[in-house]
C-alpha positions as CSV (number, residue, x, y, z in Angstrom):
1,X,-2.7,17.5,-14.7
2,X,-6.0,15.4,-16.2
3,X,-9.1,15.3,-13.5
4,X,-8.6,11.5,-12.8
5,X,-4.8,12.8,-11.7
6,X,-6.5,15.2,-9.6
7,X,-8.6,12.8,-8.3
8,X,-5.7,10.3,-7.3
9,X,-3.8,13.0,-6.1
10,X,-6.5,14.0,-3.6
11,X,-7.4,10.5,-2.5
12,X,-3.3,9.8,-1.7
13,X,-3.0,13.2,0.1
14,X,-6.0,12.6,2.0
15,X,-4.9,9.1,2.9
16,X,-1.9,10.7,4.4
17,X,-3.7,13.4,6.2
18,X,-5.8,10.9,7.8
19,X,-2.8,8.4,9.0
20,X,-1.4,11.6,10.5
21,X,-4.5,12.5,12.5
22,X,-4.5,8.8,13.3
23,X,-8.1,8.7,11.9
24,X,-8.5,4.9,11.1
25,X,-11.7,5.4,9.1
26,X,-10.0,7.9,6.8
27,X,-7.2,5.5,6.4
28,X,-9.0,2.9,5.4
29,X,-11.9,4.7,3.5
30,X,-10.4,4.8,-0.3
31,X,-9.3,1.1,-0.1
32,X,-10.6,-1.6,-1.9
33,X,-12.3,-4.8,-0.1
34,X,-9.5,-6.7,-1.4
35,X,-6.8,-4.4,-0.8
36,X,-3.3,-6.0,-0.8
37,X,-0.1,-4.5,1.2
38,X,3.2,-5.2,1.3
39,X,4.6,-3.4,3.9
40,X,8.0,-3.1,6.0
41,X,7.2,-5.0,9.0
42,X,5.7,-8.7,8.8
43,X,3.9,-10.2,7.4
44,X,6.3,-10.8,4.6
45,X,3.9,-12.0,1.9
46,X,1.5,-9.0,2.7
47,X,-1.5,-8.1,4.2
48,X,-4.9,-9.0,2.5
49,X,-8.2,-7.6,2.7
50,X,-9.8,-4.7,4.1
51,X,-10.0,-6.0,7.5
52,X,-6.3,-7.3,7.6
53,X,-5.5,-4.0,6.6
54,X,-7.3,-2.2,9.2
55,X,-5.7,-4.1,12.0
56,X,-2.3,-2.9,10.6
57,X,-2.8,0.7,11.4
58,X,-3.3,0.8,15.4
59,X,0.4,-0.3,15.9
60,X,1.6,2.5,13.4
61,X,-0.5,5.3,15.4
62,X,1.3,4.3,18.6
63,X,4.6,4.5,16.5
64,X,3.3,7.6,15.7
65,X,2.1,9.0,19.1
66,X,6.0,8.2,20.5
67,X,7.0,11.7,18.2
68,X,7.5,9.7,14.9
69,X,6.7,11.6,11.8
70,X,4.6,10.6,8.6
71,X,5.2,13.6,6.0
72,X,4.4,13.5,2.4
73,X,7.7,14.7,0.4
74,X,6.8,14.1,-3.2
75,X,4.0,12.7,-4.9
76,X,3.6,11.6,-8.8
77,X,0.4,10.1,-10.3
78,X,-0.4,8.3,-13.7
79,X,-4.1,7.7,-14.2
80,X,-5.7,6.0,-16.8
81,X,-9.4,5.8,-18.0
82,X,-9.7,2.6,-15.3
83,X,-6.1,2.3,-13.4
84,X,-3.7,4.6,-12.1
85,X,-0.5,4.0,-10.1
86,X,1.2,6.4,-7.8
87,X,4.5,6.8,-6.0
88,X,5.4,8.7,-3.2
89,X,8.4,10.0,-1.2
90,X,7.7,10.4,2.5
91,X,9.8,11.2,5.8
92,X,8.9,8.5,8.2
93,X,10.1,7.7,12.0
94,X,12.2,9.2,14.9
95,X,14.6,10.4,13.5
96,X,12.6,10.7,10.0
97,X,13.8,8.2,7.4
98,X,12.8,8.2,3.8
99,X,10.0,6.0,2.9
100,X,9.0,4.9,-0.5
101,X,4.9,4.0,-1.1
102,X,3.9,2.8,-4.5
103,X,-0.1,2.3,-4.9
104,X,-2.3,0.6,-7.5
105,X,-5.6,2.2,-8.1
106,X,-8.6,1.2,-10.4
107,X,-12.2,2.8,-10.9
108,X,-14.7,1.2,-9.0
109,X,-18.3,2.4,-9.1
110,X,-17.0,5.5,-10.6
111,X,-14.4,6.3,-8.0
112,X,-10.7,5.5,-7.6
113,X,-9.7,3.0,-4.9
114,X,-6.4,1.7,-3.8
115,X,-6.2,-1.6,-4.7
116,X,-2.6,-2.0,-4.0
117,X,0.2,-0.8,-1.6
118,X,4.1,-1.4,-1.4
119,X,5.8,0.6,1.3
120,X,9.7,0.1,1.7
121,X,13.1,1.4,3.4
122,X,16.2,1.7,1.3
123,X,18.6,-0.6,2.7
124,X,21.5,1.4,4.7
125,X,24.8,1.2,3.2
């Protein structure tokens, strides 16, 4: 694992830990100001910007408080000099379902930031 892959891994694992802890500041800390997120719930055209991204988390924290889980199962990271991506499989819900997350990152002021997130559940048969 390269140093950049290690840094990205730590960033994503920290993001998951902040979500579980319902720590909003920790959730948004590693994100670009112009982050774009495509999430499972609407809006279907995505969430753009850190302020809008921040607003999506309190309802999810309430979901977690109801007994839902959010657990990282597997994470794979590829990092270049200026951009990186990671894809993860998580357990999410009550009962837990497979959640797929892909993030795109870029170097900004000497640190990695998440510029894009995409969350999805597989379609049930």
